[in-house]
N, C-alpha and C positions, 0 to 999 in steps of 0.2 A: 623711228629710223635710226640706225647706228651711224656713227661718224664715218665709217668706211663706205657705207652705202650712199650717204649724203655726198661724199667726195666723188664717188663714181658717177652719181647723177649729174653733178655739176660739170664734170669733165665731158660727159656725153652730150650735154646741152649748151655748151659754150656759145655756139652761134646764136642762141636765143636769149642771151643774157642782156636784153635791152633794159631791164630793171636793175642791172647790177654793175653796169660797167661805167675813169675820169674822162673826162674828155679834155684832153689837152689838144690844143690845135696844132697837131703835128703833121709834117709832111709825110705822105704815104711812102713807106719804105725807109723813112729816115730814123728819127729817134726811137719810134715805137719798135722798130726792128733792131734797135741797138746800134745804128749807124750814126756817126757824128754828122750833124747838119753842116752843110757848107756855109761858111760865113760870107755873106755878101760883101764884096769889096775885097775879097782875098785875105781875110783875117787869118789868124792862127788856127790850126786844127786843135780842138780840145776834145779829148776822149776821157770822160769821167770813168774812173776805174782802171785806167792804164796810162802809162807815160810813153808808150810807143806812139809817136806822132806820125801815122801813115794814113794818107787819104783813103777813104772808103773802108777803114778798119771796122769790122763788125764786133760789137761787144758780146762777150759770153756772159756778162752779168745783165740781169734785167734792169732796164733804165726807164724811168718815168720822167717825161720832159714836159715842162709847161713853158710855152714861149711868150714873148712880149705881147702878142695879140690876145692870148688867153688872159693874161694878167690885166690888160686894159679892159677886156670884156667883163671881167669880174669886178672891176673897180678897186683893184688891190691897192691899198695904202700901206699896210703893214704885211710883209710877206707871210707872217703866221697865218693869216686868213686863208691864203692859198694852200699852204703846206698841210695845215691841219685836216684839210678835206681830201688829201690823198689817202685812199683806203689803208695803205700800209702804215700810216702815221696815226698816232694818238696824241691828244693834247699834252703838251708840256705846260710850262707856266705861260699864261696868256692874259689878255685883257679882262678876262672874267675872273681871274684869281685875285682875291682881296686878302683874306686871312692867309697868311703864309707867303705872300708875294714878296719878291725882293726887287720888284720894278723892272723885270726883264720879260721877254717872250722867247720861248725856245721851241725846238722841234724834237719829237720823241718817235723814232721809227721802230716799228714792230711792238711798241709798248714796253720795251725793256729799259727805259730811262733815257732822258735827254743827255746824260753824261756819256752814253754809249753811241751817240750819233756825232759824227765829225762834220763840221761845217767849213767849207772852202769857198774861196772866191778866185775864179780863174785858176783852179787847181792848187791854190796855196792856202794855208791856214789863215783864218780871219781872227780879228782881235777878241780875246776872251773877255767876259764881263766881270769875272771875279776869280776867287781862288779855287773854284771847282773846274775852271777851264771851259765852262759852257759858254757858247756864243749867244749874245743878245741880238735877236733878229731885228730889233729896232734900229740897229746901226746899218742895215742894208738899204741903200737907196733904190727903191723900186723903179723909179723913172729911168735909171741907167741900165736896167736888166735887159739882156738880149734873150736869155732863157734861164730856166732852173732845171738842173738834172739831178734826179734822185736815184741812187743806187742802193738797193736793199740787200745787204749781205756784207760779210766781213771784207774789209779792204785795207788791212794793216800792212800787207806786203807791198802795197803801192804807196800808202800815205802815212803809215805809222800808227801810233797809239790812237785809241778812241773810236775807231771805225769798226766796232763790233756789230752794230746793227745795220750800219750803212753810212753813206756819204750824201750830203747835200751840197751840190756845187753850183754857186751863183756865177753865171757868165755875164760880165759886163760888156757893154758896147763902148769900146775904146777907140772907135773910129767914127764918132758921131760927126755929122756935117750940118752946119747951120745953127739955128736957135730954136728951141722948143719950150713953150710955156704950157704946164698942165695944171688944171684946177679940178678939184673934186670936193663935193659936199654931200653929206648923207645925214639922215635923221630917221628916227623910228616913227611908225604911225601914231604913236602916243605923244609925239612932239618932244622927245628927250634924246639924250645921247648924241647930240650933234657932233659931227666930225668934219673938219675942214682941212684940206691939204693943198699946198701949192708947191710947185717945183719948177725950176728953170735949168735947162741943159743947153750948153753952147759948145761948139767944136769946130775945128777947121785945121787946115794945113798952114805951115810956116816954113821959112827957109827954102823957098822955091819947091815945096812939096816933099822935102826930106824929113820934115817933122810934122807931127800931128798932136794936137792937144784937145782934150775934152774936159770941160769943167761943169760942175753941177752944184746946185744948192736946193734946199727944200725946207719947208715949215709944215708942221702938223700940230693941230690942236684938237683934242678929243674931250668932250664933256662927260661927266660921270652920270651913271644911272644908279639909283639906290634900290636895294632889295625891296624896300617898302613901296616902290613905284610899280611892282608887279604883283598880281593877285597870288600867284603860286609861291612867292617868296616873302610875302608880307609878314607872315607869322612863322616863328620857329616851330617846327613840328616834332613830335616824339610819339612813341607808341603808347597807347592807352594802358591802364593798369592790367587789363586782361590780354593786352598785346594783339588785339583784333582789329584795331583802327588807329588812324593817326589823329592826334588831338593838338590843339594849339597849346603850347607850353612855353618853353624857353629855359633860361638859366636860373638856378637857385641862388647864384650870386645876384642879389636883387635888392630892391627897396620896397617895403621894409626889409631890413637885413634878416638873414636866416642864420641859425646856428645848428650844428650837428647835435642831435639829441637821440642817440640810438641805443644808449645803455638799457638793458632790460628794466632797470628800476625807474626809467622815465617813460615807459611805454604808455602810461596812462595820460601823459601830456600830449604825446604825438598822436593826433587824432586819425591821421590817414595812414600811419605806419610806414612812412617813407624814411624815417630817421632824421627828418629835417623839420624845424619849426621856425616861425618868424616872430618878430617883435610887434606888440601892440603899444598902446599909449603908456607913457611912464615907465618904460622898461619892463612891462609885463610880457608874457608869452602868449602867442596865438598858436593853437594846436595844429595849424596847417601851414605849409610852406607858401611863401610868395614866389612869384615867377616874373622874370624880366624877359620881355620879347626882344632878343638881341638883333633880329634881322633888319628892321626898318632903316637903321642908320648905316648899315654895311653897304659897301659898293657892290652892285651887280656888274657894272662896267667901270673900271678904274680910269680916272682922268689922266691924260698925257699931254705934254707939250715937248716938241722935238724940233731940233734944228740939225740939218745935215749939210755937209759941204765937202768938196774935194776936187781933185784934178788928176787926170791921167795924161802922161806925155810919152810919146814915142819919137825917136830920132835916129835916122839912118847915119851912123857914123862913117861907114863905108858901104859899098854895095852888098857886102856879106855880113856886116855887123850892125845890130840895132841896139841902141840904148833905150831903156824903158824905166818909167817910175810912176809912182802913184802916192797921193797924200789924201787921206780920208779923215774927216773929223765928224764926231757926233756928239750933240748935247741932248740928253734925254732926261726928262723929269716926269716921274710917275708917282702918284700919291695913292695911299690906301687909307681907309677909314674903318675902324672897328667900333663895336659897341663900347660904351664907357668902361673905364678901368674899374677895378674893384679889388676886394681882398681875396677873392677866389678860394675861400675856405683855408687860408693859411692859418697857422696856429698862433694865437695871442694869449698873453697872460692878462687876466682881469682881477683887480683887487676886490675883495668881497665887500668893502665899504664904499664902492663906487656909487655916488649919489644918483647916477642915471639908471641903476638896476634896482628892480623891485625885489623884495626879500624872497619871494617864491622863486624868482628867477635865479637868484644866487644859490638857493637850495638845489635847484635842478642842475646847475652848473657843477656843484660839489659832487652830486651823484655821477654825473657824466665824467668828470675828471678822475674820480677815484683817488686812491692813495698815491698813484704814480703821476697824477696830473697836477700836483700842488708843488710850487717851487719853494725855495728857501725863505722867500718873503711872504709866503702864504697866498700868492696869486694863483688863480684857478686857470688852468689851460683849457681853452676852447677853440673851436674852428668856426670862423665867421665868414659868411658870404654876403658882403655888402657891396652895392653898386653905386658908383659916383654918377654925376649928372652929365658931364661933357664927354663926347666921344674921344677915343684915342686916334691920333692922326700920325701917319708915317709918310715921310717924303724922301724919295730916293732920286738923287741927282747924280747922273753919270756924265762925265766928260772923257770921251775916248778918242784916240787917234791911232792911225797906223801910217807909217812911211815905208815905202818900198822902192828899191832900185836894183838895176841889174843890166846885164848885157846878154844878148842872144844872137846867134848867127848860124851860118853853115860853113862846113869845111869838108871838102871831099865827099859831098853827098850826105854828111851827117849833120844833124841839128844839135846845137849845144846851147846851154844856158847857165849862167851863174847869177845868183841873186842874193840879196839880204833884205830883211824887213824887221821893223821894230814896232811893237804896239804897247800902248799904255792906257789903262782905264782907271780913273780916279772916281771913287764913290763917296758921296757925303750923304749920310742918312740922318734925318732929324725925326725924333720920336717925341710927341708931346701929348699931354692929357693924362699922364700917369701919376702915381703916388709912391712915396718912399715907405717901404715896409717898416723900416726902423722908426721913422717919425710917426707912423700910425700907432705903433706899439707905445711910443712915448705919450702920444695924445689920448690913448685909451686908459692909461693909468691915472685916475682922477680921484681926488678927495674933496670933501666939503670943508671949506675954510671960512668960518663965520658966515655961512649961508651962501657962499660963492664957490662953484666948482672950480678947482685949479689943478693943473698938472702937478703930479708928485715930483717930477723932474721938470722945472720950468726953463732949463737952458734952451737957448736958441729962440726964445720967444714963443715957447710951446703954448698952444691954445687947446683947451679940452675938446675932444671929439665925441659927440653924443650920436651914436649910430643905433642906439637901443630904443628906437621909437618908430611909430608910423607917421609921424608929423615931420614933413621935410623942412619945415621952418625951424625945427629944433637943431638942425645941423648947420652950424654957423659957417659963413663964407670964410671967416678968419681962420677957422680950423682947417677948412679945405685948402686954403692958401698955404698954411703952415706945412701940410703933408705933401704938397704938389711936387711933381718931379718931371723934368724934361731930360731927354737922353740924346746922345748922338754917337755916330760911328764914322771914323775916317778909314777909308780902305784904298789900297792901290794894288794893281796887278799889272805886271809887265811881261812881255814875251818877245824874245829875239830869236829869229830863224835865219840861217844862212845855208846855202846849198848849191849844188850844181848838178846838171843832168847832161847826158849825151845819148842821143837816140838816132837810129837810122836803120839801114839794112845792109846786108852783106853782099849786095850787088849780084854777081854771077853765082854766088854760093846759094844753091837752092835745091829743093827736092827735084829729082829727075822727072817727077810726075806733076810738077807744079810750075806755073808761070811766074809767080811772085816770089821774091827772095825772102830769106829769113830776116825778121825784124828784131831789133835788140834795143834795150834802154838800160842805162847804168846811171847811178847817182850816188851822192853822199849828202848828208844833211846834219846840221847841228841845231839843237833847240835848247834854249834856256828859259825857264819860267821862274818868277819870283812874285811874292805877294805879301802884303801886310794888311791885317784887319785889326783895327784898334778901336774898341768901344771905350767910352769914358769910364771913370772910376766907379760911378754908381751902377752902371750897366754891368760891368765886369764883376763887381762885388755882389750882385744879385739883390740890390736894394729895390728893384722895380717890382711893383705889385702886379702890373698887367702885361709887361713885355718880357718877363722872364729874365734869363741870364744870357750874356754873350761873352765869349772868351776871346782873348787876344790870340790871333793865329798869324804867325810869321814863319815863312819858310821859302825854300827855293830848291830847284833840282835842274839837272841838265841831262841831255841824252845825245849820244853820238851814234849816227846810223850810216849804213851803206846798203844799197839795194840794187837789184837787177831784174830785168824782165826779158822774156823771149817769146816770140811768136813764130811758129813754123808752118807755113802752108805745105801740107803733105801731098795732097792730090787736088788738082783743079781741072775742070773741063773734061771730065772722063765720064763714061757711062756709069750711072749710079753714084758718081762722085763729082758732082758739080763743084763741090768744095769739101775739103777735109783738112782741118788745121789743129795744131796743138799750141797752148800757151802755158807759160809757167812764170813764176815770180818768187823772189826770195829777198828778205830783209833781215839784217842783223842789227840789233839795238843794244847799246850799252848805257844803262841808267846809273846815275850817281846815287840812287836810293837803294834800298834793300832788294829791289827788283833785279838788279844786276844785269846780266846779259840775257836777252831773250831773242827767240827766232820766230819769224812768221813767214808763211809761204802760201803759194797757190798753184793749182794745176787744173787744167781743163782743156776744152776744145769744142769744135763744132763740126757738124757733118750736114751737107746739103746734098741729098741724093739727086734732086732735080732743082730747078730754079724756084719751084713753087713752095718748097718746104725746107726749113733748116732746123736741125736739132742742136742744142747747146747744153753744155754742162760744165760746172766749176766747183772745185773744192777749195776752200780758203781757211787758213788758220790765222786768226787775228787775236790781238791782245789789247787790253786797256790797262795802262799803268796808273797807280793811285795818284790822285791830284793832291794839291797842297793842302786843301782842307782835310782831306781823308788822312793825310800823313801827320799833320801837326796840330790838328784841333784838340784842345783840352776838353775835358768833360763839360757838357752843357745840358741844361734842363730843357725838356720839350713837353708839350701837351699832346697826349695820345688819345685819339677818339677810339673807344673800344669798350670792352666788357670785362669786369673783374669777376672771375668765376667764384670768388669767395664772398662776394657782396650781396646784399639784399636778403630778404626774408627766406628765399628758397635758393640757396647756393647750389651751383652745379658741380663744384669740386667737393671732394671728400672732407669731412670734418678733420680727420687726422692730418691731412696734408695741409689744409689751410692753417691749422694751429701750428704745424711744424714750420710753416713759412712766416709766422708772426702774428696770426690772429689770436688775441688774448683769450684765455680760458673763459667760457661763459659768453663769448661774443659771436660765436658761430650762429649765423642767422640774424645777426644784428650789426654786421659791418656796413657802414654807409655806402650807398651807391655813388659812383663818381659823379660829381655835379656836371650838368650839361653833357654827360656821357663821356667826360674826359678825365683820365688819370695822369699822373706825372711819369714821365720817362726821362732817362738820361742816355746820351750818346756821346761819343768822342772819337778822336782819331787814333791812329796806330802807326808809329813810325816803321814797324816791321812788316807792313803789308806788302804782299807780292802782287804780280800782275793778274788780272782776270784773263782767262783764255776762252776762245770760242772756236768752234768748228761749224762752218756753213757749207752746206750743199745746195746747189741749185741745178735742176734738170728741167729743160723746157723745149718748146718747139715754137717756130714762127711760120705761119701760113700766109703766103701771098699768092693765091691761086690765079693763074693766068686767065682762067675762064670766068673769073669775077674781077674785072679790073678795079683798081683802087680799094680793094679790101685787104686789110692786114689784120691778122688775129694772132695773138701769142698766149701760150699757156706755160706756166712755170711752176714746178714744185720747189719748195724751199724747206730747209731743215737747219735751224740754228740752235746750238747748244752752248751755253756759257757755264763754265765751271769756275770754282774759286772766286765766285762773284763777291765783290766787297759790299757787305751789307751789315746792318746791325745784327747782333746776336739773334740767331733763329730767324732772321729776316724781318725783325721788328719786335717792339715791346709786346704787342698783342700775341704774336706767335710764340714769344718766349713764355708768356703766361700759359698758353695752350700746351706748349711742349712740357712744361712743368707738371701741370695738374691733369693732363689727359694722356700724354704720350709716355714720357719717362716715368712719371709718378715716383720720383726718387729725390728725396730731400738733398742728397749729395750731388745731384746733377748740376751742371753749370747753369742750367735754366732756372732751377729753383734757387740756387745761390744768388741769382741776379736780382731777386725780389726783396725789397726792404719795406716792411709795413710800418704803419704808425703804431707805436707801442701801446697806445691807450685804447684805440678802437679798431685797429687792424686795417684801416683804409690805405689806399695807395695814393693819397693826396694829403696836402696840408703842411707837412713839414719840409724843411729845406733839403733833407736827405731822403725823404720818403719817395718811393717809386720803383720803377723797373729799370735796371742798368743794362743797357744793350749797346756796348761799344762796337766799333767796326772790326770785322774779322773777314778773312778769305774763307767764307764757309758756304755761300749760297750757290744754288744751281737754278738756272732759267733755261728752259727748253721749249722751243716752239717750232711748229711745222705746219704747212698748209700749202695752198695754191694761190697763185696770182694769175689774173686774167686781164687781157687788154684787147681792145678792138678799135679799129678806125676804118670808116667807110664813107665814101662820098658818091653821090649820084648827080650828074648834070641834069638840070631841069631848065629848059629854055636858055636864057642868057646867064643864069645863075646856077647854083648847085646846093644840094642838101648834104650836110655832113653829120655823121654820127660818130662819136668817139667816147671812150670811157675805159675804166678799169675797175677791178674789184679784187678783193682778197677774201679767201675762205680760210679761217684759222682752224685747222683740224685738231690742234692740241696746243695748249699753253701751260706749262708746268712750272710752278714755283716751289722750291724746296729750301727751307732755311738752313739746313745743315745735314751732314750724313747721319742717318738713323732717324731723321725727322720725317714726318709725312710729306709726300709729294703732292701738292694740291693741283688738281686740274682746273684751270681758270678760263679755258676757252668758253665763251658764251656766258660769262659770269661777271659779277660786280661786287665790290665791297672791300672791307678792311683786309681780309686774308689775301685777296688777289691784288690789293693795293690799287684799286681803281676799277675801270670798266673795260672789258675786252670783248667786243662783240665777235661772234663766230663768223658773221658775214657782214661785210661793209662794201659799199660801192658808191661811185660817182659817175654820172653820165651826162652828156650834152647832146641835144639835137639842135642843129642850127641851119638856117637858110641864109645864103650869102649871094648877093647880086651886086656886082660892082663894089661900091664903097659902103653898102648897106648890109648889116648882119642882124638877124633876129634869132635868138636862141632861147632854149629851155633847158635848165640844168636840173638833174634829179640826184639828190643825196639820200642814200639809203643806209640805215643803221639797224642791224638785226636785233632780235629779242635777246635779253640777257636775264639770268637768274641770280638771286642773292647768293653769294658764295657760301656763307656759313649754313644756309638752309639746304643748299644742294649737296654740300660736302658732309653734312651731318655733324659739323663740329659744335653746334649749339642746338640743344633739344628744345629751347624755348621758341614759341611761334613768333612770327614777325608780321606786321600788317601789310608789308610790301615784300613779296618773295620774288617778283619778276618785274621787268620793264619791257613793255611790248615794243615791237619793231617801230621805228620812226622813219618818216619819209618827208623830205623838204624839197620844195621846188623854187627855183629862182629864174626870173625872166630877165634877160639882158639884151640890150640893143646897142648898136654902133652905127653912126651915120657920117660918111665923109661928105660934109657940106661942100667942101672944095679940096683941092690938093693941100691946101694950107690949114684947113680947119676941120676938126672932127668932134662930133658930140657923142657922148655915151650916156646911157641911163639904165637903171636896173631896179628891180624889186626883189629883194631876198626874202625867203620864207614867205612865198607868195600867198599861201593860204593861212598864214598867222598861226602855225601849229605851236601849241604851248608844250613846255617840257613836262616830263614825267617826274613825280615827286616821291620822296621817301623821308623818313625821319632821321633823328640824330643817332640812331643805332646802327647806321650803315657804314660810313666812313670810307677811307680809301683816297688815293691821290685825286684831287680835283673835286671832291664832294663838298659842296657849299650851297647855300641858298635852297636847301631841300632838294637839290638835284645835282647833276654834273653839267654846269653851264658851258663848259668848254666843249662838250659833245652835243648836248641838246640845246638848241637855240632858246635862250631865255629872254632875248630882247624883243622878239616878235617881228612883225613885218617891218622891213626897212626899205626906205626909198633913197636912191642915189642918182646924182646927175654929175656929169663931168665934161670937161672941154679940153682939147689940146690944140693949140695954135702953133704953127711952124712959120719961121721967118727966113 
């Protein structure tokens, strides 16, 4: 079936999409139709995607809304759990991210990156978590949420930078009355991963009803789950030698230690031909490599401890002027744990008379080093993969606050508001369990002095390190203590925003064919962001063996903006024109960076020929300005999961080009494979970066047939194109390699020039400078289009009702292009390193619920479509893979809620009801979120989970 025919089929069968559609508990004709829900108690009108505060305004942008009842039914503790299941969202950083996590949880709309999703609270920017500007969803108090509104599509004309993929707007309940205590506890069927959450909310009036205050506090504790506690992730998997199956393997940074021995003259020693051999007793060599299973000590669910607190206040200064303010504080501590540190095949010099080395081993090292691998002192250069015993541990502690204040009111029928807010996030990162590369080198240079091994350089209390053995007792604890290294980072990010808006209508100025007047909104805004990221001296100097290098990043910028919106009802209550309207918006932004002055705008409208159906469409130009990290980060080293086309016994790149890019003569077919499937990469910022630009089109229809009461169905086509995307060269180090060896095939191309190979064996790992250099440039293109579907229907049954609701997305196309002239990769329905993750072609969530009085029983269905391995489907790699596709996945959740009394509610639930296990693949796949042999942020790796909660009101 072609993509076009599949799209037509889905459009024609929308009404039957019971398997495909979320179920947000929405009011019929309310949010699902794009209409702002009325706030009980006469609260402010909030229209996500517009600043025109007009009652009953219909949004021309598709809006997905999740209200507080749905959040409670899901047992939501961290809002990431709710957002990640919206079909239009893909996992950003989450509780399942261990390696590579920075302690945050984020949302990623349309799969184009969490930096391209803007997060708001009550229509204003929330506090950033660091120098990328991305919001940590851990700082959002779920107990205070009235609803969550998600607009997918560019919204920069309304909100400014970052809203390329869309906006997530959290609406707080700032008129809470009374006191409410909520408790939640959940645990997996296997008895691990316990989560406990407690929150308290109190609110009420003061000053004879002229003021109102809401205060809240909360505590969350989440226990870890290790990859070794699940069968699918207990062992690190990799393709077999013939690449037809997955085998238990792991990393060749191991114990006994491995060394690279790939020179043709050493092939008689390397028994299995993989270019790596291990040590036996007494410094002898074993012809086969040893492997370390990295998985068991890695987290599958990272632990968390969180405290939240804050207060909202509103006070009527006069009948027409209200003062408002909010203070929010969040303390969040998240830890990650990695496999023990090691030397990771860094290059070291070994003196030939080292007493720990056997003579035959020294001879093999001489052959491997060749003439170019011997230094002035006669030391032989070798690459060693040795694994220490204790895991690496990272602890990320964030203390964040935001203070906001302002005035709002009405004058002459117009609403006005002025406000200012300031946010600050302080991050302390502690990294333990590592080793100092320089001290390792010092401890490896050893001579026999009167029968006792001693360091050639004894300064600092050096203790000889014997890693050339298969006997762990030969590695002294004193030597390990000498080389040990702990690291830390201190970081601070601040944001200040001030602005004002004026909105209303022109009264009697209206279309002669319409009853409602023209609506307008104007505003100005000033935003300043600054950040400092300061690693300690050892971390910055690259002395860390296992945590790599971190650079000091200090920078700031500001932007001044002015914006306006208009909505014109053109025709109303006429034959074939129940409603016809136009909306437009414009924003001008002046950045203090190289971005300079940029313009964003929107234009669209809606037409309802009859009450039963409304058509809507919108075009939006949006931008994302480079963040502080992208502008000011120096060059840093990264580990890239991928494939070196010049490595192994059967390279896929040509000999001529491999040798031209640094493979030594005679080494073609003998370049070591990257250990654990990872080679070195380097990236860094660029102060000359310009803005990313996007064009978004949405065209859709909303059906509310009068002959089927309580049914609402919407269908929307979307098209999002991002150009000048800020990405690493070619879209990443792997793509840079592919561009050099398979696309341009020109040694003078920027892609081939970005490659620096080891001068001895041609590898892309080992040396401090070896690897692929892919700094940030405005070069990328991301383009996606497809269809969104939503349905909501309820049927009265006796004294209760049955409700069905849901939505789905069909990704007709998702294209990634690393730069002009490079291949444009089609990523819809594919997964892997080229597409940088997993993009199902079809994804949906639906809920069927029965509600009677205070009792709700519901079943939720989460569907994830089948995906194919990108490099296999795109033909970029001719080698077979044991896993070329991941089948469709379906998860079911059972949730219940019971109002025991007006003051007490019990909730319970079972997620992953049928204990579906995730699909697995090997370390040759890669992409964002790939870990534990799967994508745990997409495919549930924890298994069946039980939850119980209670809410007491006083």
